Backbone of each chain as nested JSON, in Angstrom:
{
  "chains": [
    {"id": "A", "residues": [
      {"number": 1, "name": "UNK", "atoms": {"N": [-36.634, 74.526, -57.689], "CA": [-37.315, 76.063, -57.119], "C": [-37.134, 75.858, -55.515]}},
      {"number": 2, "name": "UNK", "atoms": {"N": [-37.045, 77.044, -54.987], "CA": [-37.171, 77.064, -53.465], "C": [-38.349, 77.595, -53.053]}},
      {"number": 3, "name": "UNK", "atoms": {"N": [-38.897, 76.655, -52.225], "CA": [-40.268, 77.221, -51.65], "C": [-40.256, 77.477, -49.973]}},
      {"number": 4, "name": "UNK", "atoms": {"N": [-41.138, 78.328, -49.598], "CA": [-41.228, 78.415, -47.996], "C": [-42.688, 78.224, -47.722]}},
      {"number": 5, "name": "UNK", "atoms": {"N": [-43.219, 77.318, -46.681], "CA": [-44.517, 77.208, -46.373], "C": [-44.673, 77.381, -45.217]}},
      {"number": 6, "name": "UNK", "atoms": {"N": [-45.744, 78.035, -44.628], "CA": [-46.432, 78.173, -43.302], "C": [-47.545, 77.753, -43.084]}},
      {"number": 7, "name": "UNK", "atoms": {"N": [-47.093, 76.677, -42.271], "CA": [-48.456, 75.462, -41.952], "C": [-48.921, 75.833, -40.813]}},
      {"number": 8, "name": "UNK", "atoms": {"N": [-50.412, 75.98, -40.925], "CA": [-50.844, 75.881, -39.216], "C": [-51.658, 74.812, -39.01]}},
      {"number": 9, "name": "UNK", "atoms": {"N": [-51.644, 74.329, -38.023], "CA": [-52.311, 73.123, -37.765], "C": [-53.093, 73.397, -36.41]}},
      {"number": 10, "name": "UNK", "atoms": {"N": [-54.367, 72.808, -36.57], "CA": [-55.238, 73.387, -35.582], "C": [-55.913, 72.391, -35.059]}},
      {"number": 11, "name": "UNK", "atoms": {"N": [-56.625, 72.39, -33.941], "CA": [-57.309, 71.07, -33.297], "C": [-58.882, 71.228, -34.043]}},
      {"number": 12, "name": "UNK", "atoms": {"N": [-59.4, 70.349, -34.425], "CA": [-60.607, 70.248, -35.157], "C": [-61.934, 70.951, -33.657]}},
      {"number": 13, "name": "UNK", "atoms": {"N": [-62.613, 71.845, -34.257], "CA": [-63.672, 72.428, -33.048], "C": [-64.214, 71.561, -32.199]}},
      {"number": 14, "name": "UNK", "atoms": {"N": [-64.394, 70.291, -32.54], "CA": [-65.333, 69.627, -31.744], "C": [-64.353, 68.671, -30.481]}},
      {"number": 15, "name": "UNK", "atoms": {"N": [-63.033, 68.877, -30.946], "CA": [-61.875, 68.234, -29.945], "C": [-61.638, 69.289, -28.977]}},
      {"number": 16, "name": "UNK", "atoms": {"N": [-61.582, 69.051, -27.378], "CA": [-61.324, 69.708, -26.373], "C": [-59.713, 69.983, -26.374]}},
      {"number": 17, "name": "UNK", "atoms": {"N": [-59.457, 71.388, -25.888], "CA": [-58.234, 71.904, -25.895], "C": [-57.722, 72.515, -24.378]}},
      {"number": 18, "name": "UNK", "atoms": {"N": [-56.981, 71.107, -23.855], "CA": [-57.181, 71.475, -22.212], "C": [-55.6, 72.768, -22.152]}},
      {"number": 19, "name": "UNK", "atoms": {"N": [-54.801, 72.98, -23.105], "CA": [-53.845, 73.56, -23.044], "C": [-54.593, 75.017, -23.034]}},
      {"number": 20, "name": "UNK", "atoms": {"N": [-55.335, 75.337, -24.374], "CA": [-56.181, 76.617, -24.466], "C": [-57.118, 76.822, -23.116]}},
      {"number": 21, "name": "UNK", "atoms": {"N": [-57.87, 75.937, -22.811], "CA": [-58.752, 76.451, -21.43], "C": [-57.791, 76.904, -20.28]}},
      {"number": 22, "name": "UNK", "atoms": {"N": [-56.439, 76.176, -20.269], "CA": [-55.889, 76.601, -19.247], "C": [-55.252, 78.167, -19.171]}},
      {"number": 23, "name": "UNK", "atoms": {"N": [-54.875, 78.544, -20.652], "CA": [-54.396, 79.777, -20.753], "C": [-55.845, 80.761, -20.66]}},
      {"number": 24, "name": "UNK", "atoms": {"N": [-56.539, 80.478, -20.821], "CA": [-58.243, 81.077, -20.967], "C": [-58.512, 81.248, -19.359]}},
      {"number": 25, "name": "UNK", "atoms": {"N": [-58.587, 80.117, -18.453], "CA": [-58.593, 80.408, -16.948], "C": [-57.536, 81.411, -16.536]}},
      {"number": 26, "name": "UNK", "atoms": {"N": [-56.382, 81.529, -16.998], "CA": [-55.344, 82.249, -16.498], "C": [-55.72, 83.829, -16.952]}},
      {"number": 27, "name": "UNK", "atoms": {"N": [-56.119, 83.632, -18.027], "CA": [-56.322, 85.255, -18.801], "C": [-57.528, 85.713, -17.821]}},
      {"number": 28, "name": "UNK", "atoms": {"N": [-58.642, 84.999, -17.404], "CA": [-59.84, 85.519, -16.458], "C": [-59.048, 85.901, -15.401]}},
      {"number": 29, "name": "UNK", "atoms": {"N": [-58.402, 85.22, -14.67], "CA": [-57.906, 85.598, -13.414], "C": [-56.943, 86.893, -13.348]}},
      {"number": 30, "name": "UNK", "atoms": {"N": [-56.268, 87.456, -14.579], "CA": [-55.965, 88.364, -14.984], "C": [-56.804, 89.373, -15.238]}},
      {"number": 31, "name": "UNK", "atoms": {"N": [-58.197, 89.291, -15.237], "CA": [-59.402, 90.194, -15.604], "C": [-59.517, 90.503, -16.892]}},
      {"number": 32, "name": "UNK", "atoms": {"N": [-59.073, 89.646, -17.722], "CA": [-58.924, 90.195, -19.293], "C": [-60.554, 89.366, -19.961]}},
      {"number": 33, "name": "UNK", "atoms": {"N": [-61.313, 90.061, -20.877], "CA": [-62.378, 89.634, -20.939], "C": [-62.257, 88.598, -22.003]}},
      {"number": 34, "name": "UNK", "atoms": {"N": [-61.888, 87.383, -22.048], "CA": [-61.744, 86.351, -22.937], "C": [-62.909, 85.576, -23.203]}},
      {"number": 35, "name": "UNK", "atoms": {"N": [-63.022, 85.238, -24.671], "CA": [-63.974, 84.319, -24.778], "C": [-63.637, 82.924, -25.265]}},
      {"number": 36, "name": "UNK", "atoms": {"N": [-62.465, 83.045, -25.855], "CA": [-62.119, 81.36, -26.394], "C": [-60.476, 81.618, -26.489]}},
      {"number": 37, "name": "UNK", "atoms": {"N": [-59.869, 80.742, -26.322], "CA": [-58.459, 80.464, -26.674], "C": [-58.137, 78.959, -27.225]}},
      {"number": 38, "name": "UNK", "atoms": {"N": [-57.499, 78.847, -28.359], "CA": [-57.3, 77.78, -28.934], "C": [-55.861, 77.806, -29.52]}},
      {"number": 39, "name": "UNK", "atoms": {"N": [-55.231, 76.504, -28.873], "CA": [-53.671, 76.651, -29.263], "C": [-53.1, 75.206, -30.176]}},
      {"number": 40, "name": "UNK", "atoms": {"N": [-52.712, 75.701, -31.142], "CA": [-52.131, 74.795, -32.355], "C": [-50.841, 75.322, -32.622]}},
      {"number": 41, "name": "UNK", "atoms": {"N": [-50.515, 74.3, -34.019], "CA": [-48.831, 74.723, -34.182], "C": [-48.452, 75.391, -35.363]}},
      {"number": 42, "name": "UNK", "atoms": {"N": [-47.553, 76.255, -35.447], "CA": [-46.965, 77.279, -36.919], "C": [-45.649, 76.717, -36.871]}},
      {"number": 43, "name": "UNK", "atoms": {"N": [-45.614, 75.968, -38.659], "CA": [-44.441, 75.142, -38.754], "C": [-44.018, 75.918, -40.036]}},
      {"number": 44, "name": "UNK", "atoms": {"N": [-42.964, 76.453, -40.158], "CA": [-42.294, 76.83, -41.249], "C": [-41.297, 75.966, -41.993]}},
      {"number": 45, "name": "UNK", "atoms": {"N": [-41.465, 75.699, -43.122], "CA": [-40.49, 74.477, -44.193], "C": [-40.136, 75.352, -45.315]}},
      {"number": 46, "name": "UNK", "atoms": {"N": [-38.788, 75.225, -45.451], "CA": [-38.337, 75.31, -46.732], "C": [-37.795, 74.237, -47.429]}},
      {"number": 47, "name": "UNK", "atoms": {"N": [-38.203, 74.231, -48.578], "CA": [-38.243, 72.896, -49.562], "C": [-38.068, 73.342, -50.793]}},
      {"number": 48, "name": "UNK", "atoms": {"N": [-37.43, 72.249, -51.516], "CA": [-36.847, 72.31, -53.107], "C": [-38.275, 71.776, -53.994]}},
      {"number": 49, "name": "UNK", "atoms": {"N": [-38.741, 72.146, -54.677], "CA": [-39.773, 71.45, -55.825], "C": [-39.381, 71.6, -57.064]}},
      {"number": 50, "name": "UNK", "atoms": {"N": [-39.878, 71.076, -57.93], "CA": [-39.727, 71.475, -59.545], "C": [-40.931, 72.604, -59.764]}},
      {"number": 51, "name": "UNK", "atoms": {"N": [-41.984, 72.593, -59.074], "CA": [-42.814, 73.752, -59.272], "C": [-43.902, 73.814, -58.218]}},
      {"number": 52, "name": "UNK", "atoms": {"N": [-44.769, 74.78, -58.636], "CA": [-45.803, 75.024, -57.11], "C": [-46.31, 73.619, -56.714]}},
      {"number": 53, "name": "UNK", "atoms": {"N": [-47.269, 73.14, -58.041], "CA": [-48.097, 72.026, -57.653], "C": [-47.427, 71.041, -56.969]}},
      {"number": 54, "name": "UNK", "atoms": {"N": [-46.187, 70.682, -57.304], "CA": [-45.358, 69.638, -56.863], "C": [-45.168, 69.995, -55.583]}},
      {"number": 55, "name": "UNK", "atoms": {"N": [-44.804, 71.28, -55.122], "CA": [-44.622, 71.791, -53.8], "C": [-45.504, 71.605, -52.798]}},
      {"number": 56, "name": "UNK", "atoms": {"N": [-46.786, 71.89, -53.226], "CA": [-48.199, 71.516, -52.437], "C": [-48.636, 70.186, -52.203]}},
      {"number": 57, "name": "UNK", "atoms": {"N": [-48.457, 69.487, -53.278], "CA": [-48.693, 67.936, -53.184], "C": [-47.776, 67.364, -52.236]}},
      {"number": 58, "name": "UNK", "atoms": {"N": [-46.437, 67.762, -51.976], "CA": [-45.148, 67.225, -50.958], "C": [-45.833, 67.738, -49.669]}},
      {"number": 59, "name": "UNK", "atoms": {"N": [-46.114, 69.026, -49.739], "CA": [-46.622, 69.744, -48.302], "C": [-47.994, 68.674, -47.809]}},
      {"number": 60, "name": "UNK", "atoms": {"N": [-49.128, 68.589, -48.638], "CA": [-49.806, 67.687, -48.163], "C": [-49.641, 66.265, -47.608]}},
      {"number": 61, "name": "UNK", "atoms": {"N": [-48.62, 66.014, -48.528], "CA": [-48.226, 64.44, -47.849], "C": [-47.521, 64.41, -46.494]}},
      {"number": 62, "name": "UNK", "atoms": {"N": [-46.646, 65.613, -46.358], "CA": [-46.005, 65.902, -45.027], "C": [-46.814, 66.202, -44.111]}},
      {"number": 63, "name": "UNK", "atoms": {"N": [-47.75, 66.941, -44.242], "CA": [-48.955, 67.265, -43.228], "C": [-49.911, 66.174, -42.675]}},
      {"number": 64, "name": "UNK", "atoms": {"N": [-50.053, 65.402, -43.477], "CA": [-50.569, 63.992, -43.275], "C": [-49.93, 63.386, -42.374]}},
      {"number": 65, "name": "UNK", "atoms": {"N": [-48.56, 62.773, -42.929], "CA": [-47.952, 61.842, -42.432], "C": [-47.248, 62.218, -41.351]}},
      {"number": 66, "name": "UNK", "atoms": {"N": [-46.553, 63.647, -41.239], "CA": [-45.884, 64.301, -40.113], "C": [-46.259, 65.352, -39.081]}},
      {"number": 67, "name": "UNK", "atoms": {"N": [-46.844, 66.132, -39.524], "CA": [-47.452, 67.475, -39.049], "C": [-48.582, 67.483, -38.09]}},
      {"number": 68, "name": "UNK", "atoms": {"N": [-49.754, 66.602, -38.946], "CA": [-51.068, 66.904, -38.428], "C": [-51.588, 65.587, -38.236]}},
      {"number": 69, "name": "UNK", "atoms": {"N": [-52.558, 65.308, -36.808], "CA": [-53.015, 64.083, -36.72], "C": [-54.337, 64.456, -37.309]}},
      {"number": 70, "name": "UNK", "atoms": {"N": [-54.726, 63.606, -38.554], "CA": [-55.809, 63.816, -39.205], "C": [-57.028, 63.676, -38.323]}},
      {"number": 71, "name": "UNK", "atoms": {"N": [-57.198, 62.524, -36.963], "CA": [-58.284, 62.542, -36.258], "C": [-58.966, 63.459, -35.604]}},
      {"number": 72, "name": "UNK", "atoms": {"N": [-57.92, 64.448, -35.102], "CA": [-58.079, 65.132, -34.216], "C": [-57.715, 66.717, -34.662]}},
      {"number": 73, "name": "UNK", "atoms": {"N": [-56.945, 66.737, -35.551], "CA": [-56.408, 68.113, -36.33], "C": [-56.786, 68.145, -37.632]}},
      {"number": 74, "name": "UNK", "atoms": {"N": [-56.792, 69.752, -37.812], "CA": [-56.903, 70.19, -39.842], "C": [-55.626, 70.743, -39.564]}},
      {"number": 75, "name": "UNK", "atoms": {"N": [-55.304, 71.028, -41.055], "CA": [-54.148, 72.151, -41.465], "C": [-54.728, 72.87, -42.587]}},
      {"number": 76, "name": "UNK", "atoms": {"N": [-53.776, 73.712, -42.691], "CA": [-53.688, 74.822, -43.89], "C": [-52.386, 75.204, -44.252]}},
      {"number": 77, "name": "UNK", "atoms": {"N": [-51.915, 75.786, -45.348], "CA": [-50.796, 76.122, -45.294], "C": [-50.749, 77.323, -46.616]}},
      {"number": 78, "name": "UNK", "atoms": {"N": [-49.869, 78.276, -46.432], "CA": [-49.495, 79.249, -47.385], "C": [-48.058, 78.929, -48.049]}},
      {"number": 79, "name": "UNK", "atoms": {"N": [-48.044, 79.186, -49.245], "CA": [-46.624, 78.899, -49.924], "C": [-46.243, 79.872, -50.584]}},
      {"number": 80, "name": "UNK", "atoms": {"N": [-44.899, 79.994, -50.587], "CA": [-44.283, 81.438, -50.986], "C": [-42.954, 80.714, -52.063]}},
      {"number": 81, "name": "UNK", "atoms": {"N": [-43.087, 81.418, -53.158], "CA": [-41.728, 80.951, -54.098], "C": [-40.904, 81.939, -53.708]}},
      {"number": 82, "name": "UNK", "atoms": {"N": [-39.78, 81.345, -53.047], "CA": [-38.717, 82.394, -52.575], "C": [-38.048, 83.005, -53.754]}},
      {"number": 83, "name": "UNK", "atoms": {"N": [-37.602, 82.417, -54.992], "CA": [-37.096, 82.742, -56.144], "C": [-38.075, 84.332, -56.306]}},
      {"number": 84, "name": "UNK", "atoms": {"N": [-39.206, 84.437, -56.408], "CA": [-39.935, 85.384, -56.681], "C": [-39.521, 86.421, -55.879]}},
      {"number": 85, "name": "UNK", "atoms": {"N": [-39.578, 86.12, -54.286], "CA": [-39.379, 87.033, -53.187], "C": [-38.109, 87.776, -53.324]}},
      {"number": 86, "name": "UNK", "atoms": {"N": [-36.891, 86.712, -53.648], "CA": [-35.438, 87.394, -53.898], "C": [-35.208, 88.351, -55.161]}},
      {"number": 87, "name": "UNK", "atoms": {"N": [-36.408, 88.091, -56.022], "CA": [-36.268, 88.873, -57.194], "C": [-37.173, 90.323, -57.191]}},
      {"number": 88, "name": "UNK", "atoms": {"N": [-37.829, 90.47, -56.013], "CA": [-38.332, 91.74, -55.736], "C": [-37.017, 93.026, -55.504]}}
    ]},
    {"id": "B", "residues": [
      {"number": 1, "name": "UNK", "atoms": {"N": [-66.188, 95.601, -27.775], "CA": [-66.147, 95.169, -29.136], "C": [-65.454, 93.756, -29.137]}},
      {"number": 2, "name": "UNK", "atoms": {"N": [-65.813, 92.776, -29.911], "CA": [-65.165, 91.555, -29.693], "C": [-63.838, 91.408, -31.039]}},
      {"number": 3, "name": "UNK", "atoms": {"N": [-62.966, 91.063, -30.544], "CA": [-61.423, 90.579, -31.69], "C": [-61.264, 89.526, -31.345]}},
      {"number": 4, "name": "UNK", "atoms": {"N": [-60.731, 89.142, -32.807], "CA": [-59.966, 87.665, -32.667], "C": [-58.622, 87.915, -33.155]}},
      {"number": 5, "name": "UNK", "atoms": {"N": [-57.859, 87.433, -32.516], "CA": [-56.376, 87.639, -32.485], "C": [-55.895, 86.127, -32.864]}},
      {"number": 6, "name": "UNK", "atoms": {"N": [-54.909, 86.199, -34.221], "CA": [-54.048, 84.969, -34.552], "C": [-52.703, 85.487, -33.955]}},
      {"number": 7, "name": "UNK", "atoms": {"N": [-51.868, 84.459, -32.931], "CA": [-50.701, 84.996, -32.556], "C": [-49.845, 83.835, -32.843]}},
      {"number": 8, "name": "UNK", "atoms": {"N": [-48.504, 84.34, -33.33], "CA": [-47.582, 83.409, -33.948], "C": [-46.208, 83.454, -33.006]}},
      {"number": 9, "name": "UNK", "atoms": {"N": [-46.191, 82.229, -32.216], "CA": [-45.014, 82.089, -31.581], "C": [-43.903, 81.5, -32.201]}},
      {"number": 10, "name": "UNK", "atoms": {"N": [-42.881, 82.061, -32.366], "CA": [-41.719, 81.074, -32.888], "C": [-40.281, 81.257, -32.223]}},
      {"number": 11, "name": "UNK", "atoms": {"N": [-39.586, 80.337, -32.182], "CA": [-38.677, 80.352, -31.723], "C": [-37.473, 81.253, -32.023]}},
      {"number": 12, "name": "UNK", "atoms": {"N": [-36.757, 82.189, -31.496], "CA": [-35.608, 82.95, -31.78], "C": [-34.756, 82.154, -33.057]}},
      {"number": 13, "name": "UNK", "atoms": {"N": [-34.394, 82.835, -33.939], "CA": [-33.189, 81.967, -34.902], "C": [-32.111, 81.161, -34.463]}},
      {"number": 14, "name": "UNK", "atoms": {"N": [-31.758, 82.039, -33.192], "CA": [-30.341, 81.43, -32.772], "C": [-30.616, 80.141, -31.998]}},
      {"number": 15, "name": "UNK", "atoms": {"N": [-32.075, 79.622, -31.605], "CA": [-32.214, 78.855, -30.766], "C": [-32.472, 77.369, -31.17]}},
      {"number": 16, "name": "UNK", "atoms": {"N": [-31.841, 76.131, -31.077], "CA": [-32.263, 75.106, -31.663], "C": [-33.773, 74.679, -31.445]}},
      {"number": 17, "name": "UNK", "atoms": {"N": [-34.121, 74.039, -32.593], "CA": [-35.312, 73.476, -32.7], "C": [-35.48, 71.774, -33.053]}},
      {"number": 18, "name": "UNK", "atoms": {"N": [-34.996, 71.091, -31.661], "CA": [-35.215, 69.588, -31.681], "C": [-36.32, 69.222, -32.668]}},
      {"number": 19, "name": "UNK", "atoms": {"N": [-37.368, 69.345, -32.179], "CA": [-38.825, 68.99, -32.843], "C": [-38.91, 69.486, -34.12]}},
      {"number": 20, "name": "UNK", "atoms": {"N": [-38.098, 70.783, -34.522], "CA": [-38.112, 70.619, -36.164], "C": [-37.094, 70.09, -36.789]}},
      {"number": 21, "name": "UNK", "atoms": {"N": [-35.969, 69.921, -36.017], "CA": [-34.879, 68.991, -36.85], "C": [-35.325, 67.574, -36.864]}},
      {"number": 22, "name": "UNK", "atoms": {"N": [-35.989, 66.952, -36.151], "CA": [-36.668, 65.674, -36.08], "C": [-37.445, 65.448, -37.329]}},
      {"number": 23, "name": "UNK", "atoms": {"N": [-38.604, 66.518, -37.464], "CA": [-39.335, 66.38, -38.666], "C": [-38.523, 66.544, -39.899]}},
      {"number": 24, "name": "UNK", "atoms": {"N": [-37.208, 67.678, -39.884], "CA": [-36.727, 67.774, -40.82], "C": [-35.938, 66.338, -41.521]}},
      {"number": 25, "name": "UNK", "atoms": {"N": [-35.362, 65.617, -40.281], "CA": [-34.778, 64.363, -40.781], "C": [-35.599, 63.107, -41.379]}},
      {"number": 26, "name": "UNK", "atoms": {"N": [-37.07, 63.327, -40.926], "CA": [-37.902, 62.403, -41.367], "C": [-38.18, 62.601, -42.579]}},
      {"number": 27, "name": "UNK", "atoms": {"N": [-38.566, 63.826, -43.142], "CA": [-38.889, 64.406, -44.255], "C": [-37.499, 63.867, -45.171]}},
      {"number": 28, "name": "UNK", "atoms": {"N": [-36.284, 64.001, -44.789], "CA": [-34.961, 63.65, -45.922], "C": [-35.24, 62.188, -45.981]}},
      {"number": 29, "name": "UNK", "atoms": {"N": [-35.499, 61.501, -44.976], "CA": [-35.772, 60.109, -45.15], "C": [-36.752, 59.587, -46.19]}},
      {"number": 30, "name": "UNK", "atoms": {"N": [-37.763, 60.59, -46.333], "CA": [-38.806, 60.099, -46.97], "C": [-38.405, 60.864, -48.318]}},
      {"number": 31, "name": "UNK", "atoms": {"N": [-37.256, 61.223, -48.759], "CA": [-36.906, 61.737, -50.28], "C": [-37.267, 63.102, -50.315]}},
      {"number": 32, "name": "UNK", "atoms": {"N": [-37.731, 63.864, -49.454], "CA": [-38.199, 65.35, -49.811], "C": [-36.983, 65.992, -49.658]}},
      {"number": 33, "name": "UNK", "atoms": {"N": [-36.793, 67.077, -50.641], "CA": [-35.659, 67.81, -50.689], "C": [-35.93, 69.243, -49.491]}},
      {"number": 34, "name": "UNK", "atoms": {"N": [-35.743, 69.192, -48.135], "CA": [-36.176, 70.104, -47.604], "C": [-34.926, 70.783, -46.837]}},
      {"number": 35, "name": "UNK", "atoms": {"N": [-35.095, 72.157, -46.805], "CA": [-33.893, 72.669, -46.421], "C": [-34.093, 73.252, -44.684]}},
      {"number": 36, "name": "UNK", "atoms": {"N": [-35.204, 73.539, -44.216], "CA": [-35.585, 73.624, -42.837], "C": [-36.665, 73.486, -42.385]}},
      {"number": 37, "name": "UNK", "atoms": {"N": [-36.921, 73.23, -41.235], "CA": [-38.151, 72.959, -40.591], "C": [-38.149, 73.656, -38.905]}},
      {"number": 38, "name": "UNK", "atoms": {"N": [-39.304, 74.814, -38.896], "CA": [-39.017, 75.499, -37.522], "C": [-40.485, 75.597, -36.923]}},
      {"number": 39, "name": "UNK", "atoms": {"N": [-40.635, 74.884, -35.921], "CA": [-41.966, 74.37, -35.529], "C": [-42.278, 75.64, -34.089]}},
      {"number": 40, "name": "UNK", "atoms": {"N": [-43.293, 76.175, -34.031], "CA": [-43.744, 77.075, -33.184], "C": [-45.276, 76.887, -32.692]}},
      {"number": 41, "name": "UNK", "atoms": {"N": [-45.674, 77.819, -32.018], "CA": [-47.122, 77.646, -31.72], "C": [-48.162, 78.621, -32.453]}},
      {"number": 42, "name": "UNK", "atoms": {"N": [-49.267, 78.23, -32.688], "CA": [-50.508, 79.208, -33.258], "C": [-51.293, 79.418, -32.474]}},
      {"number": 43, "name": "UNK", "atoms": {"N": [-51.797, 80.568, -31.946], "CA": [-52.521, 80.563, -30.817], "C": [-53.937, 81.279, -31.387]}},
      {"number": 44, "name": "UNK", "atoms": {"N": [-55.21, 80.879, -31.196], "CA": [-56.419, 81.967, -31.568], "C": [-57.006, 82.254, -30.426]}},
      {"number": 45, "name": "UNK", "atoms": {"N": [-57.316, 83.688, -30.187], "CA": [-57.61, 84.258, -29.09], "C": [-58.932, 85.07, -29.376]}},
      {"number": 46, "name": "UNK", "atoms": {"N": [-59.976, 85.008, -28.616], "CA": [-61.17, 85.837, -28.791], "C": [-61.625, 86.688, -27.618]}},
      {"number": 47, "name": "UNK", "atoms": {"N": [-61.646, 87.711, -27.828], "CA": [-61.336, 88.782, -26.392], "C": [-62.139, 89.908, -26.595]}},
      {"number": 48, "name": "UNK", "atoms": {"N": [-63.128, 90.409, -25.71], "CA": [-63.475, 91.698, -25.641], "C": [-62.693, 92.602, -25.393]}},
      {"number": 49, "name": "UNK", "atoms": {"N": [-62.743, 93.893, -25.735], "CA": [-61.787, 95.087, -25.525], "C": [-62.629, 96.37, -26.101]}},
      {"number": 50, "name": "UNK", "atoms": {"N": [-62.296, 97.631, -25.292], "CA": [-62.897, 98.806, -25.659], "C": [-62.578, 99.428, -27.181]}},
      {"number": 51, "name": "UNK", "atoms": {"N": [-61.414, 98.977, -27.401], "CA": [-60.92, 99.476, -28.867], "C": [-59.953, 98.465, -29.302]}},
      {"number": 52, "name": "UNK", "atoms": {"N": [-59.428, 98.781, -30.364], "CA": [-58.141, 98.111, -31.05], "C": [-56.952, 98.316, -30.364]}},
      {"number": 53, "name": "UNK", "atoms": {"N": [-56.546, 99.58, -29.91], "CA": [-55.644, 99.843, -29.19], "C": [-55.321, 99.188, -28.008]}},
      {"number": 54, "name": "UNK", "atoms": {"N": [-56.665, 99.069, -27.042], "CA": [-56.959, 98.259, -25.857], "C": [-56.481, 96.823, -26.109]}},
      {"number": 55, "name": "UNK", "atoms": {"N": [-56.895, 96.44, -27.372], "CA": [-56.978, 94.873, -27.481], "C": [-55.635, 94.49, -27.948]}},
      {"number": 56, "name": "UNK", "atoms": {"N": [-54.788, 95.348, -28.567], "CA": [-53.452, 95.256, -28.679], "C": [-52.581, 95.334, -27.578]}},
      {"number": 57, "name": "UNK", "atoms": {"N": [-52.955, 96.34, -26.456], "CA": [-52.138, 96.15, -25.131], "C": [-52.243, 94.997, -24.632]}},
      {"number": 58, "name": "UNK", "atoms": {"N": [-53.576, 94.707, -24.468], "CA": [-54.086, 93.179, -23.472], "C": [-53.307, 92.165, -24.127]}},
      {"number": 59, "name": "UNK", "atoms": {"N": [-53.184, 92.148, -25.686], "CA": [-52.59, 90.913, -25.98], "C": [-51.279, 90.758, -25.901]}},
      {"number": 60, "name": "UNK", "atoms": {"N": [-50.406, 91.892, -26.016], "CA": [-48.932, 92.169, -25.828], "C": [-48.513, 91.594, -24.18]}},
      {"number": 61, "name": "UNK", "atoms": {"N": [-49.531, 91.92, -23.623], "CA": [-49.335, 91.465, -22.017], "C": [-49.605, 90.272, -21.816]}},
      {"number": 62, "name": "UNK", "atoms": {"N": [-50.504, 89.684, -22.705], "CA": [-50.664, 88.019, -22.609], "C": [-49.805, 87.406, -23.336]}},
      {"number": 63, "name": "UNK", "atoms": {"N": [-49.348, 87.834, -24.478], "CA": [-48.096, 86.957, -25.038], "C": [-46.819, 87.103, -24.262]}},
      {"number": 64, "name": "UNK", "atoms": {"N": [-46.539, 88.171, -23.517], "CA": [-45.257, 88.216, -22.632], "C": [-45.675, 87.459, -21.6]}},
      {"number": 65, "name": "UNK", "atoms": {"N": [-47.067, 87.542, -20.852], "CA": [-46.593, 86.649, -19.4], "C": [-47.239, 85.386, -19.872]}},
      {"number": 66, "name": "UNK", "atoms": {"N": [-47.617, 84.998, -20.821], "CA": [-48.713, 83.505, -20.765], "C": [-48.214, 82.653, -22.241]}},
      {"number": 67, "name": "UNK", "atoms": {"N": [-48.204, 83.461, -23.198], "CA": [-47.948, 82.525, -24.284], "C": [-46.355, 82.367, -24.984]}},
      {"number": 68, "name": "UNK", "atoms": {"N": [-45.633, 83.389, -24.84], "CA": [-44.254, 83.327, -25.155], "C": [-43.486, 83.324, -24.107]}},
      {"number": 69, "name": "UNK", "atoms": {"N": [-42.26, 82.664, -24.298], "CA": [-40.892, 82.79, -23.282], "C": [-40.07, 83.868, -24.002]}},
      {"number": 70, "name": "UNK", "atoms": {"N": [-39.955, 85.354, -23.326], "CA": [-39.249, 86.145, -24.076], "C": [-37.532, 85.588, -24.128]}},
      {"number": 71, "name": "UNK", "atoms": {"N": [-37.274, 84.871, -23.454], "CA": [-35.727, 84.579, -23.5], "C": [-35.54, 83.765, -24.858]}},
      {"number": 72, "name": "UNK", "atoms": {"N": [-36.572, 82.751, -25.188], "CA": [-36.105, 82.03, -26.542], "C": [-37.17, 81.979, -27.586]}},
      {"number": 73, "name": "UNK", "atoms": {"N": [-38.194, 82.888, -27.418], "CA": [-39.159, 83.054, -28.265], "C": [-39.888, 84.443, -28.826]}},
      {"number": 74, "name": "UNK", "atoms": {"N": [-39.959, 84.873, -29.876], "CA": [-40.595, 85.894, -30.626], "C": [-41.815, 85.74, -30.885]}},
      {"number": 75, "name": "UNK", "atoms": {"N": [-42.611, 86.824, -30.779], "CA": [-44.103, 86.562, -31.138], "C": [-44.903, 88.045, -32.031]}},
      {"number": 76, "name": "UNK", "atoms": {"N": [-45.782, 87.633, -32.606], "CA": [-46.316, 88.572, -33.495], "C": [-47.921, 88.181, -33.465]}},
      {"number": 77, "name": "UNK", "atoms": {"N": [-48.719, 88.806, -34.007], "CA": [-50.232, 88.704, -33.96], "C": [-50.747, 89.727, -34.93]}},
      {"number": 78, "name": "UNK", "atoms": {"N": [-52.272, 89.106, -35.629], "CA": [-53.199, 89.823, -36.455], "C": [-54.018, 89.878, -35.717]}},
      {"number": 79, "name": "UNK", "atoms": {"N": [-54.758, 91.028, -35.696], "CA": [-55.95, 91.323, -35.061], "C": [-57.339, 91.4, -35.951]}},
      {"number": 80, "name": "UNK", "atoms": {"N": [-58.408, 91.056, -35.486], "CA": [-59.391, 90.91, -36.506], "C": [-60.589, 91.677, -35.845]}},
      {"number": 81, "name": "UNK", "atoms": {"N": [-61.325, 92.883, -36.1], "CA": [-62.412, 93.286, -35.094], "C": [-63.537, 92.374, -36.004]}},
      {"number": 82, "name": "UNK", "atoms": {"N": [-64.158, 91.63, -35.051], "CA": [-65.315, 90.539, -35.432], "C": [-66.59, 91.423, -35.761]}},
      {"number": 83, "name": "UNK", "atoms": {"N": [-66.975, 92.737, -35.175], "CA": [-67.861, 93.481, -35.549], "C": [-67.834, 93.834, -37.132]}},
      {"number": 84, "name": "UNK", "atoms": {"N": [-66.834, 94.173, -37.483], "CA": [-66.636, 94.838, -38.727], "C": [-67.031, 93.245, -39.757]}},
      {"number": 85, "name": "UNK", "atoms": {"N": [-66.306, 92.36, -39.483], "CA": [-66.46, 90.801, -40.094], "C": [-68.156, 90.534, -40.098]}},
      {"number": 86, "name": "UNK", "atoms": {"N": [-68.587, 90.854, -39.246], "CA": [-70.056, 89.914, -38.976], "C": [-70.847, 91.287, -39.788]}},
      {"number": 87, "name": "UNK", "atoms": {"N": [-70.497, 92.413, -39.865], "CA": [-71.109, 93.569, -40.87], "C": [-71.189, 93.304, -42.044]}},
      {"number": 88, "name": "UNK", "atoms": {"N": [-69.882, 92.424, -42.601], "CA": [-69.844, 92.365, -43.922], "C": [-70.946, 91.422, -44.877]}}
    ]}
  ]
}
């Protein structure tokens, strides 16, 4: 079965975000009333798995080992079974 | 009024994604059955605006000028009125 995962990798709240701070100050200079900007990663993965549980398990491993640095980042993901989407 | 925007910046489909390709080949070496990996940006912005329309207009400007390169990237965003969330 084919699954599409949308993975969101974000810095932990306690971690400074220099890129976000830079965007925030640029926005302030442009007179936008901005309170905060946090920049993370958005990853789309299409993979094959036996079932949804296996897909979730594999994604957890991939996030831990490749996509997110557990020391400074959190991750979450949404999973879509493409077979169901195509059936609609 | 305070709004929270979740902005997704992704490479246009026709644009190569070397970072995504690198993750994809690493996943293959780990025996995952992966079809594709595309890496983009996920940005959370908290800003003040008169109303939802103004917030959308400002976000479009910020995306065009600061967050996305219109030549190679697409963007979309979801907007949440934090006043409503806090009221629940």
